[in-house]
All heavy atoms as a GROMACS GRO file, in nm:
protein
  595
    1MET      N    1  -0.677   0.802  -2.444
    1MET     CA    2  -0.618   0.666  -2.475
    1MET      C    3  -0.493   0.644  -2.399
    1MET      O    4  -0.408   0.732  -2.396
    1MET     CB    5  -0.599   0.662  -2.625
    1MET     CG    6  -0.543   0.538  -2.676
    1MET     SD    7  -0.544   0.528  -2.849
    1MET     CE    8  -0.391   0.450  -2.882
    2ASN      N    9  -0.477   0.535  -2.339
    2ASN     CA   10  -0.355   0.503  -2.264
    2ASN      C   11  -0.248   0.459  -2.361
    2ASN      O   12  -0.269   0.394  -2.456
    2ASN     CB   13  -0.383   0.389  -2.162
    2ASN     CG   14  -0.471   0.431  -2.048
    2ASN    OD1   15  -0.466   0.545  -2.014
    2ASN    ND2   16  -0.543   0.344  -1.987
    3PRO      N   17  -0.122   0.490  -2.328
    3PRO     CA   18  -0.010   0.450  -2.414
    3PRO      C   19   0.013   0.297  -2.398
    3PRO      O   20  -0.018   0.237  -2.299
    3PRO     CB   21   0.109   0.530  -2.357
    3PRO     CG   22   0.074   0.561  -2.209
    3PRO     CD   23  -0.080   0.573  -2.214
    4THR      N   24   0.061   0.248  -2.515
    4THR     CA   25   0.094   0.102  -2.510
    4THR      C   26   0.228   0.076  -2.444
    4THR      O   27   0.303   0.170  -2.426
    4THR     CB   28   0.096   0.049  -2.660
    4THR    OG1   29   0.203   0.112  -2.721
    4THR    CG2   30  -0.028   0.080  -2.733
    5VAL      N   31   0.255  -0.046  -2.417
    5VAL     CA   32   0.382  -0.080  -2.355
    5VAL      C   33   0.491  -0.040  -2.447
    5VAL      O   34   0.598   0.016  -2.408
    5VAL     CB   35   0.387  -0.235  -2.328
    5VAL    CG1   36   0.526  -0.276  -2.282
    5VAL    CG2   37   0.285  -0.271  -2.222
    6ASP      N   38   0.479  -0.065  -2.580
    6ASP     CA   39   0.581  -0.031  -2.672
    6ASP      C   40   0.613   0.128  -2.678
    6ASP      O   41   0.726   0.170  -2.681
    6ASP     CB   42   0.546  -0.072  -2.816
    6ASP     CG   43   0.560  -0.224  -2.832
    6ASP    OD1   44   0.630  -0.288  -2.750
    6ASP    OD2   45   0.490  -0.280  -2.930
    7GLU      N   46   0.502   0.202  -2.660
    7GLU     CA   47   0.513   0.349  -2.657
    7GLU      C   48   0.591   0.392  -2.528
    7GLU      O   49   0.673   0.481  -2.531
    7GLU     CB   50   0.382   0.422  -2.662
    7GLU     CG   51   0.320   0.404  -2.800
    7GLU     CD   52   0.168   0.448  -2.800
    7GLU    OE1   53   0.098   0.442  -2.699
    7GLU    OE2   54   0.126   0.485  -2.914
    8LEU      N   55   0.557   0.328  -2.416
    8LEU     CA   56   0.625   0.356  -2.289
    8LEU      C   57   0.772   0.322  -2.295
    8LEU      O   58   0.854   0.392  -2.246
    8LEU     CB   59   0.555   0.282  -2.175
    8LEU     CG   60   0.415   0.330  -2.137
    8LEU    CD1   61   0.348   0.238  -2.047
    8LEU    CD2   62   0.418   0.477  -2.086
    9VAL      N   63   0.800   0.201  -2.353
    9VAL     CA   64   0.940   0.168  -2.365
    9VAL      C   65   1.022   0.262  -2.450
    9VAL      O   66   1.128   0.303  -2.423
    9VAL     CB   67   0.951   0.019  -2.422
    9VAL    CG1   68   1.096  -0.012  -2.458
    9VAL    CG2   69   0.898  -0.077  -2.318
   10ALA      N   70   0.954   0.306  -2.562
   10ALA     CA   71   1.023   0.398  -2.654
   10ALA      C   72   1.050   0.528  -2.578
   10ALA      O   73   1.157   0.592  -2.592
   10ALA     CB   74   0.938   0.430  -2.772
   11LYS      N   75   0.962   0.575  -2.491
   11LYS     CA   76   0.980   0.698  -2.415
   11LYS      C   77   1.088   0.673  -2.304
   11LYS      O   78   1.176   0.760  -2.284
   11LYS     CB   79   0.854   0.742  -2.347
   11LYS     CG   80   0.760   0.804  -2.451
   11LYS     CD   81   0.636   0.855  -2.378
   11LYS     CE   82   0.536   0.920  -2.479
   11LYS     NZ   83   0.420   0.978  -2.415
   12ALA      N   84   1.091   0.560  -2.245
   12ALA     CA   85   1.187   0.527  -2.148
   12ALA      C   86   1.327   0.520  -2.207
   12ALA      O   87   1.424   0.557  -2.137
   12ALA     CB   88   1.150   0.391  -2.077
   13GLU      N   89   1.338   0.476  -2.333
   13GLU     CA   90   1.472   0.467  -2.384
   13GLU      C   91   1.534   0.604  -2.410
   13GLU      O   92   1.653   0.612  -2.432
   13GLU     CB   93   1.461   0.389  -2.525
   13GLU     CG   94   1.436   0.243  -2.500
   13GLU     CD   95   1.414   0.169  -2.632
   13GLU    OE1   96   1.377   0.227  -2.732
   13GLU    OE2   97   1.426   0.038  -2.632
   14LEU      N   98   1.460   0.706  -2.408
   14LEU     CA   99   1.504   0.836  -2.425
   14LEU      C  100   1.560   0.895  -2.291
   14LEU      O  101   1.632   0.998  -2.288
   14LEU     CB  102   1.397   0.937  -2.469
   14LEU     CG  103   1.336   0.896  -2.607
   14LEU    CD1  104   1.224   0.993  -2.637
   14LEU    CD2  105   1.443   0.912  -2.715
   15LEU      N  106   1.538   0.829  -2.181
   15LEU     CA  107   1.587   0.871  -2.047
   15LEU      C  108   1.736   0.839  -2.030
   15LEU      O  109   1.786   0.748  -2.106
   15LEU     CB  110   1.507   0.802  -1.938
   15LEU     CG  111   1.356   0.829  -1.936
   15LEU    CD1  112   1.290   0.735  -1.837
   15LEU    CD2  113   1.325   0.973  -1.901
   16SER      N  114   1.801   0.912  -1.940
   16SER     CA  115   1.939   0.876  -1.910
   16SER      C  116   1.943   0.742  -1.833
   16SER      O  117   1.837   0.691  -1.794
   16SER     CB  118   1.998   0.980  -1.819
   16SER     OG  119   1.936   0.977  -1.686
   17VAL      N  120   2.058   0.686  -1.822
   17VAL     CA  121   2.076   0.554  -1.759
   17VAL      C  122   2.025   0.561  -1.612
   17VAL      O  123   1.952   0.483  -1.563
   17VAL     CB  124   2.222   0.509  -1.761
   17VAL    CG1  125   2.244   0.384  -1.667
   17VAL    CG2  126   2.264   0.485  -1.896
   18ASP      N  127   2.065   0.678  -1.540
   18ASP     CA  128   2.017   0.694  -1.407
   18ASP      C  129   1.867   0.701  -1.393
   18ASP      O  130   1.813   0.647  -1.305
   18ASP     CB  131   2.086   0.827  -1.349
   18ASP     CG  132   2.229   0.815  -1.315
   18ASP    OD1  133   2.276   0.695  -1.307
   18ASP    OD2  134   2.295   0.915  -1.300
   19GLU      N  135   1.808   0.768  -1.488
   19GLU     CA  136   1.661   0.783  -1.488
   19GLU      C  137   1.593   0.652  -1.516
   19GLU      O  138   1.488   0.612  -1.456
   19GLU     CB  139   1.610   0.892  -1.585
   19GLU     CG  140   1.651   1.028  -1.552
   19GLU     CD  141   1.629   1.130  -1.666
   19GLU    OE1  142   1.653   1.097  -1.779
   19GLU    OE2  143   1.581   1.243  -1.624
   20ARG      N  144   1.654   0.573  -1.605
   20ARG     CA  145   1.600   0.438  -1.636
   20ARG      C  146   1.611   0.351  -1.512
   20ARG      O  147   1.519   0.270  -1.487
   20ARG     CB  148   1.661   0.374  -1.755
   20ARG     CG  149   1.610   0.440  -1.887
   20ARG     CD  150   1.668   0.376  -2.004
   20ARG     NE  151   1.798   0.439  -2.020
   20ARG     CZ  152   1.906   0.378  -2.090
   20ARG    NH1  153   1.889   0.258  -2.146
   20ARG    NH2  154   2.024   0.438  -2.094
   21GLU      N  155   1.724   0.358  -1.443
   21GLU     CA  156   1.737   0.274  -1.326
   21GLU      C  157   1.636   0.310  -1.219
   21GLU      O  158   1.581   0.235  -1.153
   21GLU     CB  159   1.882   0.292  -1.268
   21GLU     CG  160   1.986   0.216  -1.350
   21GLU     CD  161   2.132   0.238  -1.305
   21GLU    OE1  162   2.147   0.321  -1.211
   21GLU    OE2  163   2.216   0.167  -1.356
   22MET      N  164   1.610   0.443  -1.200
   22MET     CA  165   1.510   0.490  -1.108
   22MET      C  166   1.371   0.439  -1.153
   22MET      O  167   1.291   0.397  -1.065
   22MET     CB  168   1.515   0.647  -1.104
   22MET     CG  169   1.426   0.695  -0.985
   22MET     SD  170   1.419   0.875  -0.970
   22MET     CE  171   1.559   0.938  -1.058
   23LEU      N  172   1.346   0.446  -1.277
   23LEU     CA  173   1.217   0.398  -1.325
   23LEU      C  174   1.197   0.255  -1.297
   23LEU      O  175   1.094   0.210  -1.251
   23LEU     CB  176   1.200   0.438  -1.475
   23LEU     CG  177   1.077   0.382  -1.543
   23LEU    CD1  178   0.948   0.441  -1.482
   23LEU    CD2  179   1.082   0.411  -1.691
   24LEU      N  180   1.298   0.175  -1.328
   24LEU     CA  181   1.299   0.029  -1.309
   24LEU      C  182   1.273   0.001  -1.160
   24LEU      O  183   1.184  -0.083  -1.128
   24LEU     CB  184   1.427  -0.033  -1.354
   24LEU     CG  185   1.436  -0.185  -1.344
   24LEU    CD1  186   1.317  -0.248  -1.414
   24LEU    CD2  187   1.569  -0.230  -1.391
   25SER      N  188   1.340   0.064  -1.070
   25SER     CA  189   1.328   0.048  -0.935
   25SER      C  190   1.187   0.077  -0.882
   25SER      O  191   1.126   0.004  -0.810
   25SER     CB  192   1.423   0.144  -0.856
   25SER     OG  193   1.401   0.125  -0.718
   26ARG      N  194   1.127   0.191  -0.936
   26ARG     CA  195   0.996   0.224  -0.903
   26ARG      C  196   0.893   0.131  -0.956
   26ARG      O  197   0.790   0.101  -0.885
   26ARG     CB  198   0.971   0.370  -0.937
   26ARG     CG  199   1.063   0.462  -0.856
   26ARG     CD  200   1.028   0.608  -0.865
   26ARG     NE  201   0.886   0.643  -0.836
   26ARG     CZ  202   0.841   0.762  -0.865
   26ARG    NH1  203   0.915   0.858  -0.910
   26ARG    NH2  204   0.712   0.789  -0.838
   27LEU      N  205   0.911   0.089  -1.077
   27LEU     CA  206   0.818  -0.016  -1.129
   27LEU      C  207   0.825  -0.152  -1.052
   27LEU      O  208   0.718  -0.210  -1.028
   27LEU     CB  209   0.848  -0.040  -1.279
   27LEU     CG  210   0.812   0.061  -1.378
   27LEU    CD1  211   0.870   0.034  -1.518
   27LEU    CD2  212   0.665   0.085  -1.381
   28ARG      N  213   0.944  -0.182  -1.013
   28ARG     CA  214   0.957  -0.314  -0.934
   28ARG      C  215   0.879  -0.302  -0.800
   28ARG      O  216   0.826  -0.394  -0.757
   28ARG     CB  217   1.103  -0.342  -0.901
   28ARG     CG  218   1.176  -0.405  -1.015
   28ARG     CD  219   1.315  -0.448  -0.965
   28ARG     NE  220   1.389  -0.509  -1.069
   28ARG     CZ  221   1.510  -0.476  -1.109
   28ARG    NH1  222   1.577  -0.392  -1.029
   28ARG    NH2  223   1.570  -0.540  -1.209
   29GLN      N  224   0.873  -0.181  -0.741
   29GLN     CA  225   0.809  -0.160  -0.620
   29GLN      C  226   0.652  -0.170  -0.637
   29GLN      O  227   0.584  -0.196  -0.540
   29GLN     CB  228   0.841  -0.021  -0.563
   29GLN     CG  229   0.982  -0.006  -0.515
   29GLN     CD  230   1.014   0.130  -0.473
   29GLN    OE1  231   0.919   0.218  -0.469
   29GLN    NE2  232   1.144   0.156  -0.454
   30THR      N  233   0.607  -0.162  -0.756
   30THR     CA  234   0.460  -0.171  -0.784
   30THR      C  235   0.418  -0.318  -0.801
   30THR      O  236   0.295  -0.349  -0.800
   30THR     CB  237   0.416  -0.094  -0.898
   30THR    OG1  238   0.469  -0.152  -1.016
   30THR    CG2  239   0.460   0.048  -0.896
   31LEU      N  240   0.515  -0.415  -0.822
   31LEU     CA  241   0.476  -0.552  -0.837
   31LEU      C  242   0.449  -0.623  -0.717
   31LEU      O  243   0.514  -0.595  -0.608
   31LEU     CB  244   0.595  -0.622  -0.914
   31LEU     CG  245   0.626  -0.564  -1.049
   31LEU    CD1  246   0.752  -0.638  -1.107
   31LEU    CD2  247   0.508  -0.585  -1.149
   32PRO      N  248   0.354  -0.715  -0.715
   32PRO     CA  249   0.326  -0.791  -0.589
   32PRO      C  250   0.446  -0.889  -0.569
   32PRO      O  251   0.514  -0.929  -0.654
   32PRO     CB  252   0.201  -0.874  -0.628
   32PRO     CG  253   0.198  -0.880  -0.781
   32PRO     CD  254   0.265  -0.748  -0.829
   33ARG      N  255   0.467  -0.904  -0.441
   33ARG     CA  256   0.582  -0.986  -0.400
   33ARG      C  257   0.535  -1.120  -0.350
   33ARG      O  258   0.487  -1.127  -0.233
   33ARG     CB  259   0.664  -0.915  -0.287
   33ARG     CG  260   0.729  -0.795  -0.344
   33ARG     CD  261   0.822  -0.730  -0.236
   33ARG     NE  262   0.922  -0.832  -0.214
   33ARG     CZ  263   1.017  -0.821  -0.121
   33ARG    NH1  264   1.031  -0.714  -0.052
   33ARG    NH2  265   1.112  -0.916  -0.103
   34ALA      N  266   0.542  -1.214  -0.430
   34ALA     CA  267   0.511  -1.347  -0.388
   34ALA      C  268   0.627  -1.411  -0.323
   34ALA      O  269   0.730  -1.436  -0.381
   34ALA     CB  270   0.471  -1.436  -0.513
   35VAL      N  271   0.620  -1.429  -0.189
   35VAL     CA  272   0.729  -1.483  -0.112
   35VAL      C  273   0.697  -1.627  -0.073
   35VAL      O  274   0.596  -1.656  -0.015
   35VAL     CB  275   0.751  -1.397   0.014
   35VAL    CG1  276   0.861  -1.451   0.102
   35VAL    CG2  277   0.783  -1.256  -0.022
   36ASP      N  278   0.790  -1.715  -0.109
   36ASP     CA  279   0.775  -1.852  -0.066
   36ASP      C  280   0.813  -1.860   0.079
   36ASP      O  281   0.920  -1.829   0.126
   36ASP     CB  282   0.888  -1.936  -0.147
   36ASP     CG  283   0.877  -2.084  -0.112
   36ASP    OD1  284   0.849  -2.118   0.009
   36ASP    OD2  285   0.903  -2.159  -0.200
   37PRO      N  286   0.710  -1.905   0.166
   37PRO     CA  287   0.734  -1.903   0.305
   37PRO      C  288   0.854  -1.987   0.350
   37PRO      O  289   0.924  -1.954   0.445
   37PRO     CB  290   0.603  -1.970   0.360
   37PRO     CG  291   0.501  -1.947   0.250
   37PRO     CD  292   0.578  -1.948   0.124
   38GLY      N  293   0.880  -2.096   0.273
   38GLY     CA  294   0.997  -2.180   0.304
   38GLY      C  295   1.130  -2.101   0.284
   38GLY      O  296   1.222  -2.115   0.359
   39VAL      N  297   1.136  -2.030   0.175
   39VAL     CA  298   1.250  -1.950   0.142
   39VAL      C  299   1.273  -1.840   0.249
   39VAL      O  300   1.386  -1.816   0.304
   39VAL     CB  301   1.245  -1.896  -0.003
   39VAL    CG1  302   1.358  -1.797  -0.021
   39VAL    CG2  303   1.250  -2.001  -0.098
   40GLU      N  304   1.169  -1.772   0.278
   40GLU     CA  305   1.169  -1.663   0.375
   40GLU      C  306   1.220  -1.718   0.507
   40GLU      O  307   1.306  -1.661   0.582
   40GLU     CB  308   1.034  -1.594   0.389
   40GLU     CG  309   1.034  -1.477   0.486
   40GLU     CD  310   0.906  -1.400   0.492
   40GLU    OE1  311   0.799  -1.462   0.455
   40GLU    OE2  312   0.910  -1.283   0.522
   41ALA      N  313   1.164  -1.828   0.555
   41ALA     CA  314   1.197  -1.898   0.685
   41ALA      C  315   1.350  -1.935   0.680
   41ALA      O  316   1.421  -1.914   0.783
   41ALA     CB  317   1.120  -2.018   0.710
   42ALA      N  318   1.403  -1.983   0.566
   42ALA     CA  319   1.543  -2.021   0.552
   42ALA      C  320   1.625  -1.901   0.567
   42ALA      O  321   1.732  -1.908   0.634
   42ALA     CB  322   1.560  -2.092   0.421
   43TRP      N  323   1.596  -1.787   0.506
   43TRP     CA  324   1.666  -1.666   0.517
   43TRP      C  325   1.678  -1.618   0.664
   43TRP      O  326   1.776  -1.569   0.706
   43TRP     CB  327   1.616  -1.557   0.423
   43TRP     CG  328   1.681  -1.569   0.286
   43TRP    CD1  329   1.612  -1.597   0.167
   43TRP    CD2  330   1.810  -1.549   0.248
   43TRP    NE1  331   1.696  -1.596   0.065
   43TRP    CE2  332   1.817  -1.570   0.107
   43TRP    CE3  333   1.930  -1.517   0.318
   43TRP    CZ2  334   1.945  -1.563   0.036
   43TRP    CZ3  335   2.048  -1.510   0.242
   43TRP    CH2  336   2.051  -1.534   0.110
   44ILE      N  337   1.559  -1.618   0.725
   44ILE     CA  338   1.554  -1.580   0.868
   44ILE      C  339   1.644  -1.661   0.953
   44ILE      O  340   1.723  -1.608   1.036
   44ILE     CB  341   1.405  -1.573   0.916
   44ILE    CG1  342   1.328  -1.455   0.850
   44ILE    CG2  343   1.405  -1.550   1.072
   44ILE    CD1  344   1.179  -1.460   0.871
   45GLU      N  345   1.637  -1.788   0.930
   45GLU     CA  346   1.719  -1.887   1.001
   45GLU      C  347   1.869  -1.858   0.982
   45GLU      O  348   1.948  -1.857   1.076
   45GLU     CB  349   1.682  -2.032   0.970
   45GLU     CG  350   1.762  -2.138   1.046
   45GLU     CD  351   1.719  -2.271   1.001
   45GLU    OE1  352   1.608  -2.298   0.970
   45GLU    OE2  353   1.808  -2.364   1.010
   46GLU      N  354   1.908  -1.830   0.860
   46GLU     CA  355   2.047  -1.804   0.825
   46GLU      C  356   2.098  -1.673   0.881
   46GLU      O  357   2.204  -1.668   0.945
   46GLU     CB  358   2.062  -1.800   0.675
   46GLU     CG  359   2.205  -1.767   0.625
   46GLU     CD  360   2.305  -1.870   0.664
   46GLU    OE1  361   2.280  -1.977   0.713
   46GLU    OE2  362   2.428  -1.835   0.654
   47ALA      N  363   2.009  -1.574   0.880
   47ALA     CA  364   2.039  -1.441   0.938
   47ALA      C  365   2.066  -1.462   1.092
   47ALA      O  366   2.154  -1.412   1.148
   47ALA     CB  367   1.933  -1.339   0.917
   48GLU      N  368   1.977  -1.542   1.156
   48GLU     CA  369   1.986  -1.561   1.297
   48GLU      C  370   2.117  -1.637   1.337
   48GLU      O  371   2.181  -1.611   1.431
   48GLU     CB  372   1.859  -1.628   1.358
   48GLU     CG  373   1.741  -1.539   1.358
   48GLU     CD  374   1.618  -1.608   1.393
   48GLU    OE1  375   1.611  -1.735   1.395
   48GLU    OE2  376   1.513  -1.530   1.417
   49ARG      N  377   2.143  -1.738   1.250
   49ARG     CA  378   2.263  -1.822   1.264
   49ARG      C  379   2.388  -1.730   1.257
   49ARG      O  380   2.478  -1.742   1.344
   49ARG     CB  381   2.270  -1.934   1.160
   49ARG     CG  382   2.388  -2.029   1.182
   49ARG     CD  383   2.408  -2.117   1.057
   49ARG     NE  384   2.452  -2.046   0.939
   49ARG     CZ  385   2.568  -1.999   0.925
   49ARG    NH1  386   2.667  -2.019   1.009
   49ARG    NH2  387   2.603  -1.939   0.801
   50ARG      N  388   2.386  -1.647   1.160
   50ARG     CA  389   2.507  -1.550   1.146
   50ARG      C  390   2.512  -1.454   1.253
   50ARG      O  391   2.626  -1.426   1.308
   50ARG     CB  392   2.500  -1.481   1.012
   50ARG     CG  393   2.520  -1.566   0.889
   50ARG     CD  394   2.506  -1.487   0.764
   50ARG     NE  395   2.508  -1.580   0.655
   50ARG     CZ  396   2.526  -1.539   0.523
   50ARG    NH1  397   2.548  -1.412   0.497
   50ARG    NH2  398   2.525  -1.625   0.423
   51MET      N  399   2.405  -1.406   1.301
   51MET     CA  400   2.405  -1.302   1.418
   51MET      C  401   2.453  -1.377   1.544
   51MET      O  402   2.541  -1.317   1.611
   51MET     CB  403   2.264  -1.249   1.433
   51MET     CG  404   2.264  -1.132   1.523
   51MET     SD  405   2.352  -0.997   1.432
   51MET     CE  406   2.335  -0.872   1.551
   52ASP      N  407   2.412  -1.492   1.564
   52ASP     CA  408   2.463  -1.572   1.684
   52ASP      C  409   2.614  -1.597   1.675
   52ASP      O  410   2.683  -1.578   1.775
   52ASP     CB  411   2.381  -1.706   1.697
   52ASP     CG  412   2.245  -1.687   1.737
   52ASP    OD1  413   2.198  -1.582   1.781
   52ASP    OD2  414   2.164  -1.787   1.712
   53ALA      N  415   2.664  -1.631   1.550
   53ALA     CA  416   2.799  -1.651   1.533
   53ALA      C  417   2.884  -1.527   1.562
   53ALA      O  418   2.995  -1.533   1.622
   53ALA     CB  419   2.834  -1.708   1.396
   54ILE      N  420   2.828  -1.413   1.519
   54ILE     CA  421   2.897  -1.288   1.540
   54ILE      C  422   2.908  -1.252   1.696
   54ILE      O  423   3.003  -1.216   1.750
   54ILE     CB  424   2.823  -1.170   1.465
   54ILE    CG1  425   2.848  -1.192   1.319
   54ILE    CG2  426   2.876  -1.030   1.521
   54ILE    CD1  427   2.760  -1.092   1.232
   55GLU      N  428   2.791  -1.280   1.764
   55GLU     CA  429   2.782  -1.252   1.905
   55GLU      C  430   2.875  -1.347   1.984
   55GLU      O  431   2.931  -1.306   2.088
   55GLU     CB  432   2.640  -1.260   1.953
   55GLU     CG  433   2.548  -1.151   1.903
   55GLU     CD  434   2.406  -1.164   1.929
   55GLU    OE1  435   2.364  -1.265   1.983
   55GLU    OE2  436   2.330  -1.067   1.909
   56ARG      N  437   2.897  -1.466   1.934
   56ARG     CA  438   2.984  -1.562   1.999
   56ARG      C  439   3.130  -1.532   1.972
   56ARG      O  440   3.221  -1.600   2.021
   56ARG     CB  441   2.950  -1.708   1.969
   56ARG     CG  442   2.819  -1.752   2.029
   56ARG     CD  443   2.805  -1.905   2.005
   56ARG     NE  444   2.812  -1.947   1.865
   56ARG     CZ  445   2.711  -1.951   1.778
   56ARG    NH1  446   2.586  -1.919   1.823
   56ARG    NH2  447   2.734  -1.995   1.657
   57GLY      N  448   3.160  -1.440   1.874
   57GLY     CA  449   3.294  -1.404   1.830
   57GLY      C  450   3.354  -1.506   1.725
   57GLY      O  451   3.472  -1.509   1.706
   58GLU      N  452   3.269  -1.597   1.672
   58GLU     CA  453   3.313  -1.691   1.570
   58GLU      C  454   3.317  -1.636   1.431
   58GLU      O  455   3.380  -1.695   1.344
   58GLU     CB  456   3.211  -1.807   1.579
   58GLU     CG  457   3.204  -1.890   1.709
   58GLU     CD  458   3.095  -1.983   1.714
   58GLU    OE1  459   3.016  -2.002   1.624
   58GLU    OE2  460   3.092  -2.054   1.819
   59MET      N  461   3.256  -1.520   1.410
   59MET     CA  462   3.245  -1.457   1.278
   59MET      C  463   3.274  -1.307   1.302
   59MET      O  464   3.221  -1.247   1.396
   59MET     CB  465   3.110  -1.478   1.214
   59MET     CG  466   3.098  -1.429   1.074
   59MET     SD  467   2.931  -1.455   1.007
   59MET     CE  468   2.933  -1.634   0.992
   60LYS      N  469   3.353  -1.252   1.219
   60LYS     CA  470   3.384  -1.109   1.230
   60LYS      C  471   3.312  -1.030   1.118
   60LYS      O  472   3.292  -1.090   1.006
   60LYS     CB  473   3.532  -1.082   1.215
   60LYS     CG  474   3.608  -1.137   1.339
   60LYS     CD  475   3.757  -1.109   1.333
   60LYS     CE  476   3.826  -1.161   1.458
   60LYS     NZ  477   3.961  -1.126   1.459
   61THR      N  478   3.277  -0.915   1.146
   61THR     CA  479   3.211  -0.827   1.047
   61THR      C  480   3.318  -0.741   0.983
   61THR      O  481   3.433  -0.724   1.036
   61THR     CB  482   3.113  -0.735   1.111
   61THR    OG1  483   3.170  -0.654   1.205
   61THR    CG2  484   3.002  -0.818   1.178
   62VAL      N  485   3.294  -0.683   0.864
   62VAL     CA  486   3.376  -0.593   0.794
   62VAL      C  487   3.306  -0.466   0.772
   62VAL      O  488   3.193  -0.460   0.724
   62VAL     CB  489   3.412  -0.660   0.652
   62VAL    CG1  490   3.504  -0.564   0.576
   62VAL    CG2  491   3.479  -0.797   0.672
   63PRO      N  492   3.369  -0.353   0.811
   63PRO     CA  493   3.303  -0.217   0.791
   63PRO      C  494   3.273  -0.193   0.645
   63PRO      O  495   3.350  -0.232   0.556
   63PRO     CB  496   3.412  -0.120   0.840
   63PRO     CG  497   3.503  -0.200   0.931
   63PRO     CD  498   3.502  -0.343   0.874
   64TRP      N  499   3.158  -0.131   0.623
   64TRP     CA  500   3.112  -0.105   0.491
   64TRP      C  501   3.212  -0.025   0.406
   64TRP      O  502   3.235  -0.055   0.291
   64TRP     CB  503   2.980  -0.033   0.493
   64TRP     CG  504   2.935   0.014   0.362
   64TRP    CD1  505   2.902   0.145   0.322
   64TRP    CD2  506   2.900  -0.061   0.246
   64TRP    NE1  507   2.857   0.155   0.192
   64TRP    CE2  508   2.867   0.026   0.141
   64TRP    CE3  509   2.913  -0.202   0.213
   64TRP    CZ2  510   2.825  -0.015   0.012
   64TRP    CZ3  511   2.877  -0.238   0.089
   64TRP    CH2  512   2.837  -0.149  -0.016
   65GLU      N  513   3.288   0.065   0.466
   65GLU     CA  514   3.387   0.145   0.404
   65GLU      C  515   3.493   0.052   0.343
   65GLU      O  516   3.538   0.075   0.235
   65GLU     CB  517   3.453   0.244   0.494
   65GLU     CG  518   3.357   0.352   0.544
   65GLU     CD  519   3.256   0.308   0.652
   65GLU    OE1  520   3.285   0.202   0.721
   65GLU    OE2  521   3.162   0.374   0.667
   66ASP      N  522   3.542  -0.053   0.417
   66ASP     CA  523   3.635  -0.149   0.369
   66ASP      C  524   3.580  -0.227   0.252
   66ASP      O  525   3.650  -0.258   0.156
   66ASP     CB  526   3.682  -0.233   0.480
   66ASP     CG  527   3.753  -0.166   0.594
   66ASP    OD1  528   3.793  -0.052   0.576
   66ASP    OD2  529   3.776  -0.226   0.698
   67VAL      N  530   3.456  -0.272   0.259
   67VAL     CA  531   3.398  -0.347   0.152
   67VAL      C  532   3.389  -0.264   0.027
   67VAL      O  533   3.429  -0.308  -0.081
   67VAL     CB  534   3.253  -0.400   0.193
   67VAL    CG1  535   3.186  -0.462   0.076
   67VAL    CG2  536   3.262  -0.491   0.312
   68ARG      N  537   3.353  -0.135   0.038
   68ARG     CA  538   3.339  -0.050  -0.080
   68ARG      C  539   3.470  -0.031  -0.139
   68ARG      O  540   3.488  -0.040  -0.267
   68ARG     CB  541   3.283   0.087  -0.035
   68ARG     CG  542   3.138   0.080  -0.009
   68ARG     CD  543   3.077   0.212   0.034
   68ARG     NE  544   3.148   0.330  -0.018
   68ARG     CZ  545   3.098   0.446   0.000
   68ARG    NH1  546   2.995   0.473   0.072
   68ARG    NH2  547   3.166   0.549  -0.045
   69LYS      N  548   3.584  -0.015  -0.058
   69LYS     CA  549   3.719   0.001  -0.117
   69LYS      C  550   3.756  -0.123  -0.194
   69LYS      O  551   3.814  -0.126  -0.298
   69LYS     CB  552   3.816   0.033  -0.005
   69LYS     CG  553   3.810   0.172   0.046
   69LYS     CD  554   3.905   0.194   0.156
   69LYS     CE  555   3.883   0.325   0.229
   69LYS     NZ  556   3.969   0.347   0.348
   70HIS      N  557   3.726  -0.242  -0.128
   70HIS     CA  558   3.760  -0.369  -0.193
   70HIS      C  559   3.694  -0.390  -0.324
   70HIS      O  560   3.748  -0.445  -0.420
   70HIS     CB  561   3.722  -0.486  -0.091
   70HIS     CG  562   3.761  -0.620  -0.148
   70HIS    ND1  563   3.886  -0.676  -0.158
   70HIS    CD2  564   3.673  -0.714  -0.196
   70HIS    CE1  565   3.885  -0.785  -0.203
   70HIS    NE2  566   3.754  -0.818  -0.238
   71LEU      N  567   3.574  -0.340  -0.331
   71LEU     CA  568   3.496  -0.348  -0.461
   71LEU      C  569   3.530  -0.244  -0.558
   71LEU      O  570   3.472  -0.242  -0.665
   71LEU     CB  571   3.343  -0.356  -0.425
   71LEU     CG  572   3.290  -0.466  -0.345
   71LEU    CD1  573   3.141  -0.447  -0.307
   71LEU    CD2  574   3.309  -0.596  -0.418
   72GLY      N  575   3.611  -0.150  -0.516
   72GLY     CA  576   3.639  -0.041  -0.604
   72GLY      C  577   3.534   0.068  -0.615
   72GLY      O  578   3.533   0.137  -0.720
   73MET      N  579   3.451   0.075  -0.515
   73MET     CA  580   3.341   0.178  -0.518
   73MET      C  581   3.388   0.296  -0.443
   73MET      O  582   3.483   0.297  -0.358
   73MET     CB  583   3.217   0.119  -0.443
   73MET     CG  584   3.166  -0.009  -0.514
   73MET     SD  585   3.037  -0.086  -0.411
   73MET     CE  586   2.903   0.034  -0.416
   74LYS      N  587   3.332   0.407  -0.476
   74LYS     CA  588   3.362   0.531  -0.404
   74LYS      C  589   3.280   0.548  -0.281
   74LYS      O  590   3.178   0.497  -0.266
   74LYS     CB  591   3.340   0.651  -0.499
   74LYS     CG  592   3.441   0.647  -0.612
   74LYS     CD  593   3.423   0.773  -0.702
   74LYS     CE  594   3.519   0.776  -0.811
   74LYS     NZ  595   3.514   0.896  -0.896
   0.00000   0.00000   0.00000
């Protein structure tokens, strides 16, 4: 007999926070990704616009280490 969703949730609640985050991430990976073609196209266009601006020197990048410090991350 397969466990019910409630039984699975009860077991998941016994996991540490890190383990639950890992479980959540892995469950998300199993879900189908319905991507709106319009949204995807808009993101690609925006990424290309930003890349072009960086290459023209109109936009500067920030090193990841600086961003992490600014956010208070280790």
